[in-house]
C-alpha positions, 0 to 999 in steps of 0.5 A: 097151970095154963103155961104148960099146955101152951108151951107143949103145943108150941113145941109140938108145932115146931117139931111138926114144922121141922119134920115137914121142912126136913121132908125132901120128897113127897111124890104125891104132893109133887104130882099135885104141884105139877098139876097145879103149875101145869094148869095155873091153878091158884095163879090164873084160875081157881081150883079145888083139892078135895081130901077126906081128912083135916090133917091132910088138908092142913098139910097141903095148905102148908105145902101150897103156901110154902110155894106161894100159892094163894090158898084157902082151907075149908074144913068142918071146923071152918066157921060160916064167915070163913067159908063165905070169905073163902068162897067169895075170894075164890070166885073173885080172884084165882085161888086154890081151895083145899076142902075136906069131905066134912063140908057137905052141901057147899057148891063150888061151880065157879071152877072146872079144875078139881083135884082128888088128893085122896078118895072116899071109899064109896062111889056115892061120896065121890059122886057127891064131890063131883056134883058139888062142882058140876052143876047144870047152871055152871059156866063150864061145859067140861070139867077136869078131874085129876086123881093123885095116886099110884095106879098099882096101889090099893087106892088105885085099885079102889079108884078103878072099882069106883069108876066101874061102879059109877059107869054101871050107875050111869048105864042103869039111868040111861 
């Protein structure tokens, strides 16, 4: 009884890998890869890619590893030991962390290179992402955030509205 599910899973994995390898151009990934290469993220410095979904994170991990980047994946399914190991590796040597929104409470103040591959739908969630990297005691004075999206897309419009709301919040606090 257990042989069929294993066989189906392997077949599905092989089909998914074949589809990924057959994909000739993913413009969003290519833009992200260009940023990674331009700033040597994962080669000479550490960086983080934030995404909301585990499926997207696993896809990005596959693509990054296929380009020989040192990458660690952290999702809500990651064990405590996996999280500690990935954070230790990222702090001790240049690497790339791909992180989903399910890892609330983790601090990533060891880097100032952040890529938002997709956006949360609320300014609060975006602010929380940023706050997990930008800490008062961090060694970095400035932080680089990159948003991977098409400006004329619905997501681009959401980003514009999120940025307006974040600016209004900042003004209200001053």
